N, CA, C, O and the ligand as a Tripos MOL2 file, in Angstrom:
@<TRIPOS>MOLECULE
protein
  237   235    60     0     0
PROTEIN
NO_CHARGES

@<TRIPOS>ATOM
      1 N          32.0210  -35.4490   88.6970 N.3       1 MET1
      2 CA         32.1050  -34.8340   87.3600 C.3       1 MET1
      3 C          31.4460  -33.4490   87.3960 C.2       1 MET1
      4 O          30.2670  -33.2910   87.7110 O.2       1 MET1
      5 N          32.2290  -32.5160   87.0730 N.am      2 ALA2
      6 CA         31.7180  -31.1440   87.1140 C.3       2 ALA2
      7 C          30.8380  -30.8900   85.8870 C.2       2 ALA2
      8 O          31.1790  -31.2190   84.7510 O.2       2 ALA2
      9 N          29.7460  -30.3170   86.1730 N.am      3 ALA3
     10 CA         28.8580  -29.9670   85.0650 C.3       3 ALA3
     11 C          29.5170  -28.8900   84.2240 C.2       3 ALA3
     12 O          30.0040  -27.8690   84.7100 O.2       3 ALA3
     13 N          29.5020  -29.1730   82.9650 N.am      4 GLN4
     14 CA         30.1370  -28.1940   82.0900 C.3       4 GLN4
     15 C          29.2830  -26.9270   82.0070 C.2       4 GLN4
     16 O          28.0810  -26.9450   81.7400 O.2       4 GLN4
     17 N          29.9710  -25.8680   82.2490 N.am      5 LYS5
     18 CA         29.2510  -24.5830   82.1830 C.3       5 LYS5
     19 C          28.9640  -24.2670   80.7200 C.2       5 LYS5
     20 O          29.8490  -24.2910   79.8640 O.2       5 LYS5
     21 N          27.7660  -23.9880   80.4830 N.am      6 SER6
     22 CA         27.4540  -23.6240   79.1060 C.3       6 SER6
     23 C          27.9130  -22.1930   78.8680 C.2       6 SER6
     24 O          27.5880  -21.2620   79.6050 O.2       6 SER6
     25 N          28.6640  -22.0770   77.8260 N.am      7 THR7
     26 CA         29.2050  -20.7530   77.5350 C.3       7 THR7
     27 C          28.5070  -20.1610   76.3160 C.2       7 THR7
     28 O          29.1200  -19.8270   75.3030 O.2       7 THR7
     29 N          27.2420  -20.0560   76.4650 N.am      8 VAL8
     30 CA         26.4810  -19.4600   75.3750 C.3       8 VAL8
     31 C          26.7010  -17.9580   75.4140 C.2       8 VAL8
     32 O          26.3600  -17.2710   76.3770 O.2       8 VAL8
     33 N          27.2610  -17.5000   74.3710 N.am      9 LYS9
     34 CA         27.5140  -16.0550   74.3240 C.3       9 LYS9
     35 C          26.2140  -15.3160   74.0690 C.2       9 LYS9
     36 O          25.4970  -15.5510   73.0960 O.2       9 LYS9
     37 N          25.9560  -14.4220   74.9890 N.am     10 ALA10
     38 CA         24.7470  -13.6150   74.8120 C.3      10 ALA10
     39 C          24.9630  -12.6280   73.6760 C.2      10 ALA10
     40 O          25.9510  -11.8970   73.6170 O.2      10 ALA10
     41 N          24.0260  -12.6460   72.8150 N.am     11 GLN11
     42 CA         24.1030  -11.6700   71.7290 C.3      11 GLN11
     43 C          23.9080  -10.2780   72.3170 C.2      11 GLN11
     44 O          23.0060  -10.0530   73.1240 O.2      11 GLN11
     45 N          24.7370   -9.3790   71.9160 N.am     12 PRO12
     46 CA         24.5290   -8.0060   72.3880 C.3      12 PRO12
     47 C          23.1810   -7.4800   71.9280 C.2      12 PRO12
     48 O          22.9430   -7.2600   70.7410 O.2      12 PRO12
     49 N          22.3170   -7.2890   72.8950 N.am     13 GLN13
     50 CA         20.9820   -6.8320   72.5420 C.3      13 GLN13
     51 C          21.0070   -5.3370   72.3030 C.2      13 GLN13
     52 O          21.4850   -4.5710   73.1400 O.2      13 GLN13
     53 N          20.5040   -4.9360   71.1830 N.am     14 PRO14
     54 CA         20.4130   -3.4940   70.9560 C.3      14 PRO14
     55 C          19.3850   -2.8930   71.8970 C.2      14 PRO14
     56 O          18.2860   -3.4210   72.0700 O.2      14 PRO14
     57 N          19.7580   -1.8040   72.4860 N.am     15 PHE15
     58 CA         18.8090   -1.1320   73.3540 C.3      15 PHE15
     59 C          17.7190   -0.5010   72.5130 C.2      15 PHE15
     60 O          17.9950    0.1850   71.5280 O.2      15 PHE15
     61 N          16.4960   -0.7330   72.9030 N.am     16 PRO16
     62 CA         15.4300   -0.0580   72.1650 C.3      16 PRO16
     63 C          15.5100    1.4450   72.3860 C.2      16 PRO16
     64 O          15.8290    1.9210   73.4750 O.2      16 PRO16
     65 N          15.2240    2.1430   71.3630 N.am     17 CYS17
     66 CA         15.2760    3.5960   71.4420 C.3      17 CYS17
     67 C          14.2750    4.0960   72.4850 C.2      17 CYS17
     68 O          13.1090    3.7030   72.4600 O.2      17 CYS17
     69 N          14.7150    4.9450   73.3850 N.am     18 PRO18
     70 CA         13.8120    5.4280   74.4450 C.3      18 PRO18
     71 C          12.7910    6.4370   73.9400 C.2      18 PRO18
     72 O          11.8270    6.7580   74.6350 O.2      18 PRO18
     73 N          13.0060    6.9240   72.7480 N.am     19 ASP19
     74 CA         12.1670    8.0260   72.2890 C.3      19 ASP19
     75 C          11.0640    7.6010   71.3430 C.2      19 ASP19
     76 O          10.2310    8.4190   70.9520 O.2      19 ASP19
     77 N          11.0480    6.3450   70.9740 N.am     20 CYS20
     78 CA         10.0740    5.9780   69.9630 C.3      20 CYS20
     79 C           9.7320    4.5080   70.0960 C.2      20 CYS20
     80 O          10.2350    3.7970   70.9660 O.2      20 CYS20
     81 N           8.8750    4.0910   69.2180 N.am     21 ARG21
     82 CA          8.5520    2.6760   69.0970 C.3      21 ARG21
     83 C           8.8630    2.2640   67.6750 C.2      21 ARG21
     84 O           8.1940    2.6690   66.7240 O.2      21 ARG21
     85 N           9.8640    1.4730   67.5580 N.am     22 GLY22
     86 CA         10.1910    0.9550   66.2310 C.3      22 GLY22
     87 C          10.5940    2.0230   65.2380 C.2      22 GLY22
     88 O          10.4190    1.8670   64.0300 O.2      22 GLY22
     89 N          11.1350    3.1070   65.7600 N.am     23 GLY23
     90 CA         11.6320    4.1270   64.8450 C.3      23 GLY23
     91 C          10.6160    5.1780   64.4690 C.2      23 GLY23
     92 O          10.9220    6.1190   63.7370 O.2      23 GLY23
     93 N           9.3920    5.0150   64.9760 N.am     24 GLN24
     94 CA          8.3550    5.9840   64.6460 C.3      24 GLN24
     95 C           7.9070    6.6760   65.9170 C.2      24 GLN24
     96 O           7.6890    6.0360   66.9460 O.2      24 GLN24
     97 N           7.7750    7.9650   65.8370 N.am     25 VAL25
     98 CA          7.2350    8.7110   66.9590 C.3      25 VAL25
     99 C           5.9020    9.3270   66.5430 C.2      25 VAL25
    100 O           5.6590    9.6110   65.3700 O.2      25 VAL25
    101 N           5.0610    9.5180   67.5340 N.am     26 LEU26
    102 CA          3.7840   10.1760   67.2520 C.3      26 LEU26
    103 C           3.8800   11.6080   67.7390 C.2      26 LEU26
    104 O           4.0270   11.8700   68.9330 O.2      26 LEU26
    105 N           3.7970   12.5110   66.8090 N.am     27 GLU27
    106 CA          3.9080   13.9090   67.1700 C.3      27 GLU27
    107 C           2.5460   14.5510   67.1790 C.2      27 GLU27
    108 O           1.6980   14.2510   66.3380 O.2      27 GLU27
    109 N           2.3380   15.4350   68.1300 N.am     28 PRO28
    110 CA          1.0850   16.1890   68.0940 C.3      28 PRO28
    111 C           1.0140   17.0120   66.8310 C.2      28 PRO28
    112 O           1.9800   17.6440   66.4030 O.2      28 PRO28
    113 N          -0.1370   16.9790   66.2690 N.am     29 PHE29
    114 CA         -0.3250   17.6580   65.0020 C.3      29 PHE29
    115 C          -0.8210   19.0680   65.2690 C.2      29 PHE29
    116 O          -1.8790   19.2530   65.8700 O.2      29 PHE29
    117 N          -0.0720   20.0520   64.8310 N.am     30 GLN30
    118 CA         -0.4610   21.4340   65.0950 C.3      30 GLN30
    119 C          -1.3450   21.9400   63.9740 C.2      30 GLN30
    120 O          -1.0170   21.8310   62.7920 O.2      30 GLN30
    121 N          -2.4570   22.4890   64.3700 N.am     31 VAL31
    122 CA         -3.3670   23.0550   63.3860 C.3      31 VAL31
    123 C          -3.6410   24.5060   63.7360 C.2      31 VAL31
    124 O          -3.4760   24.9270   64.8810 O.2      31 VAL31
    125 N          -4.0560   25.2500   62.7480 N.am     32 GLY32
    126 CA         -4.3820   26.6540   62.9990 C.3      32 GLY32
    127 C          -3.1550   27.5270   62.8740 C.2      32 GLY32
    128 O          -2.0720   27.1560   63.3290 O.2      32 GLY32
    129 N          -3.3150   28.6670   62.2690 N.am     33 GLY33
    130 CA         -2.1790   29.5570   62.0690 C.3      33 GLY33
    131 C          -2.0010   30.5350   63.2060 C.2      33 GLY33
    132 O          -0.9030   30.6830   63.7410 O.2      33 GLY33
    133 N          -3.0890   31.2090   63.5810 N.am     34 ARG34
    134 CA         -2.9540   32.2650   64.5900 C.3      34 ARG34
    135 C          -2.8850   31.6880   65.9820 C.2      34 ARG34
    136 O          -1.9650   31.9700   66.7510 O.2      34 ARG34
    137 N          -3.8770   30.8750   66.2920 N.am     35 LYS35
    138 CA         -3.8150   30.1960   67.5900 C.3      35 LYS35
    139 C          -3.0330   28.9160   67.4050 C.2      35 LYS35
    140 O          -3.3590   28.0790   66.5640 O.2      35 LYS35
    141 N          -2.0240   28.7880   68.1850 N.am     36 LYS36
    142 CA         -1.2970   27.5160   68.1350 C.3      36 LYS36
    143 C          -2.1150   26.4990   68.9100 C.2      36 LYS36
    144 O          -2.1240   26.4500   70.1400 O.2      36 LYS36
    145 N          -2.7820   25.7140   68.1360 N.am     37 HIS37
    146 CA         -3.6980   24.7540   68.7420 C.3      37 HIS37
    147 C          -3.2070   23.3530   68.4310 C.2      37 HIS37
    148 O          -2.9920   22.9950   67.2730 O.2      37 HIS37
    149 N          -3.0390   22.5930   69.4500 N.am     38 VAL38
    150 CA         -2.5920   21.2210   69.2450 C.3      38 VAL38
    151 C          -3.8020   20.3180   69.3030 C.2      38 VAL38
    152 O          -4.4830   20.2290   70.3250 O.2      38 VAL38
    153 N          -4.0530   19.6680   68.2260 N.am     39 SER39
    154 CA         -5.2230   18.8010   68.1800 C.3      39 SER39
    155 C          -4.8850   17.4420   68.7500 C.2      39 SER39
    156 O          -3.7320   17.1450   69.0620 O.2      39 SER39
    157 N          -5.8840   16.6440   68.8770 N.am     40 ASN40
    158 CA         -5.6590   15.2980   69.3800 C.3      40 ASN40
    159 C          -5.0680   14.3880   68.3240 C.2      40 ASN40
    160 O          -4.5810   13.2950   68.6120 O.2      40 ASN40
    161 N          -5.1240   14.8650   67.1040 N.am     41 ALA41
    162 CA         -4.5940   14.0420   66.0290 C.3      41 ALA41
    163 C          -3.0800   13.9650   66.1360 C.2      41 ALA41
    164 O          -2.4080   14.9420   66.4680 O.2      41 ALA41
    165 N          -2.5870   12.8330   65.8570 N.am     42 ARG42
    166 CA         -1.1360   12.6640   65.9100 C.3      42 ARG42
    167 C          -0.6580   12.1930   64.5600 C.2      42 ARG42
    168 O          -1.3440   11.4570   63.8500 O.2      42 ARG42
    169 N           0.5140   12.6280   64.2310 N.am     43 GLN43
    170 CA          1.0710   12.1530   62.9840 C.3      43 GLN43
    171 C           2.3170   11.3380   63.2780 C.2      43 GLN43
    172 O           3.0910   11.6370   64.1870 O.2      43 GLN43
    173 N           2.4770   10.3330   62.5010 N.am     44 GLU44
    174 CA          3.6790    9.5300   62.6710 C.3      44 GLU44
    175 C           4.8360   10.2310   62.0070 C.2      44 GLU44
    176 O           4.7150   10.7850   60.9150 O.2      44 GLU44
    177 N           5.9560   10.1950   62.6900 N.am     45 ALA45
    178 CA          7.1310   10.8340   62.1300 C.3      45 ALA45
    179 C           8.3390    9.9540   62.4310 C.2      45 ALA45
    180 O           8.3450    9.1550   63.3680 O.2      45 ALA45
    181 N           9.3260   10.1290   61.6230 N.am     46 LEU46
    182 CA         10.5450    9.3620   61.8350 C.3      46 LEU46
    183 C          11.2470    9.8600   63.0860 C.2      46 LEU46
    184 O          11.4020   11.0640   63.2880 O.2      46 LEU46
    185 N          11.6610    8.9380   63.9080 N.am     47 CYS47
    186 CA         12.3550    9.3080   65.1280 C.3      47 CYS47
    187 C          13.7480    9.8300   64.7860 C.2      47 CYS47
    188 O          14.5090    9.2000   64.0520 O.2      47 CYS47
    189 N          14.0530   10.9940   65.3380 N.am     48 LEU48
    190 CA         15.3410   11.5930   65.0220 C.3      48 LEU48
    191 C          16.4390   11.1020   65.9470 C.2      48 LEU48
    192 O          17.6210   11.3430   65.7050 O.2      48 LEU48
    193 N          16.0470   10.4190   66.9960 N.am     49 THR49
    194 CA         17.0550    9.9070   67.9200 C.3      49 THR49
    195 C          17.7610    8.6990   67.3350 C.2      49 THR49
    196 O          18.9830    8.5710   67.4080 O.2      49 THR49
    197 N          16.9640    7.8150   66.7530 N.am     50 CYS50
    198 CA         17.5510    6.5910   66.2220 C.3      50 CYS50
    199 C          17.4890    6.5690   64.6970 C.2      50 CYS50
    200 O          17.9350    5.6140   64.0620 O.2      50 CYS50
    201 N          16.9470    7.6030   64.1340 N.am     51 LEU51
    202 CA         16.8080    7.7070   62.6840 C.3      51 LEU51
    203 C          16.0040    6.5550   62.1050 C.2      51 LEU51
    204 O          16.2970    6.0430   61.0240 O.2      51 LEU51
    205 N          14.9890    6.1640   62.8510 N.am     52 GLY52
    206 CA         14.0650    5.1820   62.3160 C.3      52 GLY52
    207 C          14.4600    3.7350   62.5150 C.2      52 GLY52
    208 O          13.7670    2.8300   62.0490 O.2      52 GLY52
    209 N          15.5640    3.5070   63.1980 N.am     53 THR53
    210 CA         15.9700    2.1160   63.3760 C.3      53 THR53
    211 C          15.2670    1.4850   64.5590 C.2      53 THR53
    212 O          15.1310    0.2630   64.6180 O.2      53 THR53
    213 N          14.8180    2.2990   65.5040 N.am     54 GLY54
    214 CA         14.1740    1.7510   66.6930 C.3      54 GLY54
    215 C          15.1670    1.3100   67.7500 C.2      54 GLY54
    216 O          14.7760    0.7850   68.7930 O.2      54 GLY54
    217 N          16.4320    1.5160   67.4920 N.am     55 GLU55
    218 CA         17.4570    1.1370   68.4540 C.3      55 GLU55
    219 C          18.1920    2.3820   68.9310 C.2      55 GLU55
    220 O          18.4900    3.2950   68.1600 O.2      55 GLU55
    221 N          18.4680    2.3860   70.2130 N.am     56 ALA56
    222 CA         19.1490    3.5410   70.7530 C.3      56 ALA56
    223 C          20.5600    3.6150   70.1950 C.2      56 ALA56
    224 O          21.2390    2.5950   70.0740 O.2      56 ALA56
    225 N          20.9910    4.7940   69.8620 N.am     57 PRO57
    226 CA         22.3670    4.9290   69.3800 C.3      57 PRO57
    227 C          23.3420    4.5640   70.4890 C.2      57 PRO57
    228 O          23.1520    4.9490   71.6430 O.2      57 PRO57
    229 N          24.3660    3.8340   70.1440 N.am     58 THR58
    230 CA         25.2880    3.3190   71.1580 C.3      58 THR58
    231 C          26.5360    4.1630   71.3150 C.2      58 THR58
    232 O          27.3140    3.9460   72.2430 O.2      58 THR58
    233 N          26.7360    5.0900   70.4520 N.am     59 ASP59
    234 CA         27.9490    5.8940   70.5690 C.3      59 ASP59
    235 C          27.8140    6.9390   71.6690 C.2      59 ASP59
    236 O          28.7450    7.7080   71.9080 O.2      59 ASP59
    237 ZN         13.9340    6.2940   68.0540 Zn       60 ZN60
@<TRIPOS>BOND
     1     1     2 1
     2     2     3 1
     3     3     4 2
     4     3     5 am
     5     5     6 1
     6     6     7 1
     7     7     8 2
     8     7     9 am
     9     9    10 1
    10    10    11 1
    11    11    12 2
    12    11    13 am
    13    13    14 1
    14    14    15 1
    15    15    16 2
    16    15    17 am
    17    17    18 1
    18    18    19 1
    19    19    20 2
    20    19    21 am
    21    21    22 1
    22    22    23 1
    23    23    24 2
    24    23    25 am
    25    25    26 1
    26    26    27 1
    27    27    28 2
    28    27    29 am
    29    29    30 1
    30    30    31 1
    31    31    32 2
    32    31    33 am
    33    33    34 1
    34    34    35 1
    35    35    36 2
    36    35    37 am
    37    37    38 1
    38    38    39 1
    39    39    40 2
    40    39    41 am
    41    41    42 1
    42    42    43 1
    43    43    44 2
    44    43    45 am
    45    45    46 1
    46    46    47 1
    47    47    48 2
    48    47    49 am
    49    49    50 1
    50    50    51 1
    51    51    52 2
    52    51    53 am
    53    53    54 1
    54    54    55 1
    55    55    56 2
    56    55    57 am
    57    57    58 1
    58    58    59 1
    59    59    60 2
    60    59    61 am
    61    61    62 1
    62    62    63 1
    63    63    64 2
    64    63    65 am
    65    65    66 1
    66    66    67 1
    67    67    68 2
    68    67    69 am
    69    69    70 1
    70    70    71 1
    71    71    72 2
    72    71    73 am
    73    73    74 1
    74    74    75 1
    75    75    76 2
    76    75    77 am
    77    77    78 1
    78    78    79 1
    79    79    80 2
    80    79    81 am
    81    81    82 1
    82    82    83 1
    83    83    84 2
    84    83    85 am
    85    85    86 1
    86    86    87 1
    87    87    88 2
    88    87    89 am
    89    89    90 1
    90    90    91 1
    91    91    92 2
    92    91    93 am
    93    93    94 1
    94    94    95 1
    95    95    96 2
    96    95    97 am
    97    97    98 1
    98    98    99 1
    99    99   100 2
   100    99   101 am
   101   101   102 1
   102   102   103 1
   103   103   104 2
   104   103   105 am
   105   105   106 1
   106   106   107 1
   107   107   108 2
   108   107   109 am
   109   109   110 1
   110   110   111 1
   111   111   112 2
   112   111   113 am
   113   113   114 1
   114   114   115 1
   115   115   116 2
   116   115   117 am
   117   117   118 1
   118   118   119 1
   119   119   120 2
   120   119   121 am
   121   121   122 1
   122   122   123 1
   123   123   124 2
   124   123   125 am
   125   125   126 1
   126   126   127 1
   127   127   128 2
   128   127   129 am
   129   129   130 1
   130   130   131 1
   131   131   132 2
   132   131   133 am
   133   133   134 1
   134   134   135 1
   135   135   136 2
   136   135   137 am
   137   137   138 1
   138   138   139 1
   139   139   140 2
   140   139   141 am
   141   141   142 1
   142   142   143 1
   143   143   144 2
   144   143   145 am
   145   145   146 1
   146   146   147 1
   147   147   148 2
   148   147   149 am
   149   149   150 1
   150   150   151 1
   151   151   152 2
   152   151   153 am
   153   153   154 1
   154   154   155 1
   155   155   156 2
   156   155   157 am
   157   157   158 1
   158   158   159 1
   159   159   160 2
   160   159   161 am
   161   161   162 1
   162   162   163 1
   163   163   164 2
   164   163   165 am
   165   165   166 1
   166   166   167 1
   167   167   168 2
   168   167   169 am
   169   169   170 1
   170   170   171 1
   171   171   172 2
   172   171   173 am
   173   173   174 1
   174   174   175 1
   175   175   176 2
   176   175   177 am
   177   177   178 1
   178   178   179 1
   179   179   180 2
   180   179   181 am
   181   181   182 1
   182   182   183 1
   183   183   184 2
   184   183   185 am
   185   185   186 1
   186   186   187 1
   187   187   188 2
   188   187   189 am
   189   189   190 1
   190   190   191 1
   191   191   192 2
   192   191   193 am
   193   193   194 1
   194   194   195 1
   195   195   196 2
   196   195   197 am
   197   197   198 1
   198   198   199 1
   199   199   200 2
   200   199   201 am
   201   201   202 1
   202   202   203 1
   203   203   204 2
   204   203   205 am
   205   205   206 1
   206   206   207 1
   207   207   208 2
   208   207   209 am
   209   209   210 1
   210   210   211 1
   211   211   212 2
   212   211   213 am
   213   213   214 1
   214   214   215 1
   215   215   216 2
   216   215   217 am
   217   217   218 1
   218   218   219 1
   219   219   220 2
   220   219   221 am
   221   221   222 1
   222   222   223 1
   223   223   224 2
   224   223   225 am
   225   225   226 1
   226   226   227 1
   227   227   228 2
   228   227   229 am
   229   229   230 1
   230   230   231 1
   231   231   232 2
   232   231   233 am
   233   233   234 1
   234   234   235 1
   235   235   236 2
@<TRIPOS>SUBSTRUCTURE
     1 MET1         2 RESIDUE 1 A MET
     2 ALA2         6 RESIDUE 1 A ALA
     3 ALA3        10 RESIDUE 1 A ALA
     4 GLN4        14 RESIDUE 1 A GLN
     5 LYS5        18 RESIDUE 1 A LYS
     6 SER6        22 RESIDUE 1 A SER
     7 THR7        26 RESIDUE 1 A THR
     8 VAL8        30 RESIDUE 1 A VAL
     9 LYS9        34 RESIDUE 1 A LYS
    10 ALA10       38 RESIDUE 1 A ALA
    11 GLN11       42 RESIDUE 1 A GLN
    12 PRO12       46 RESIDUE 1 A PRO
    13 GLN13       50 RESIDUE 1 A GLN
    14 PRO14       54 RESIDUE 1 A PRO
    15 PHE15       58 RESIDUE 1 A PHE
    16 PRO16       62 RESIDUE 1 A PRO
    17 CYS17       66 RESIDUE 1 A CYS
    18 PRO18       70 RESIDUE 1 A PRO
    19 ASP19       74 RESIDUE 1 A ASP
    20 CYS20       78 RESIDUE 1 A CYS
    21 ARG21       82 RESIDUE 1 A ARG
    22 GLY22       86 RESIDUE 1 A GLY
    23 GLY23       90 RESIDUE 1 A GLY
    24 GLN24       94 RESIDUE 1 A GLN
    25 VAL25       98 RESIDUE 1 A VAL
    26 LEU26      102 RESIDUE 1 A LEU
    27 GLU27      106 RESIDUE 1 A GLU
    28 PRO28      110 RESIDUE 1 A PRO
    29 PHE29      114 RESIDUE 1 A PHE
    30 GLN30      118 RESIDUE 1 A GLN
    31 VAL31      122 RESIDUE 1 A VAL
    32 GLY32      126 RESIDUE 1 A GLY
    33 GLY33      130 RESIDUE 1 A GLY
    34 ARG34      134 RESIDUE 1 A ARG
    35 LYS35      138 RESIDUE 1 A LYS
    36 LYS36      142 RESIDUE 1 A LYS
    37 HIS37      146 RESIDUE 1 A HIS
    38 VAL38      150 RESIDUE 1 A VAL
    39 SER39      154 RESIDUE 1 A SER
    40 ASN40      158 RESIDUE 1 A ASN
    41 ALA41      162 RESIDUE 1 A ALA
    42 ARG42      166 RESIDUE 1 A ARG
    43 GLN43      170 RESIDUE 1 A GLN
    44 GLU44      174 RESIDUE 1 A GLU
    45 ALA45      178 RESIDUE 1 A ALA
    46 LEU46      182 RESIDUE 1 A LEU
    47 CYS47      186 RESIDUE 1 A CYS
    48 LEU48      190 RESIDUE 1 A LEU
    49 THR49      194 RESIDUE 1 A THR
    50 CYS50      198 RESIDUE 1 A CYS
    51 LEU51      202 RESIDUE 1 A LEU
    52 GLY52      206 RESIDUE 1 A GLY
    53 THR53      210 RESIDUE 1 A THR
    54 GLY54      214 RESIDUE 1 A GLY
    55 GLU55      218 RESIDUE 1 A GLU
    56 ALA56      222 RESIDUE 1 A ALA
    57 PRO57      226 RESIDUE 1 A PRO
    58 THR58      230 RESIDUE 1 A THR
    59 ASP59      234 RESIDUE 1 A ASP
    60 ZN60       237 GROUP 0 **** ****
């Protein structure tokens, strides 16, 4: 008796966006007008690659 092959269809897993975590990116926060100084502070910003979905665009 042949073991029945389980044909569980794998759900298409969305690729996580390579540019962010969960749709949020941490951008260096620029301070100072004359000297472009990048501080250690980071601000969260919406990822423009996936538009905040956290999944890589598939198109
Ligand atoms: Zn993203």
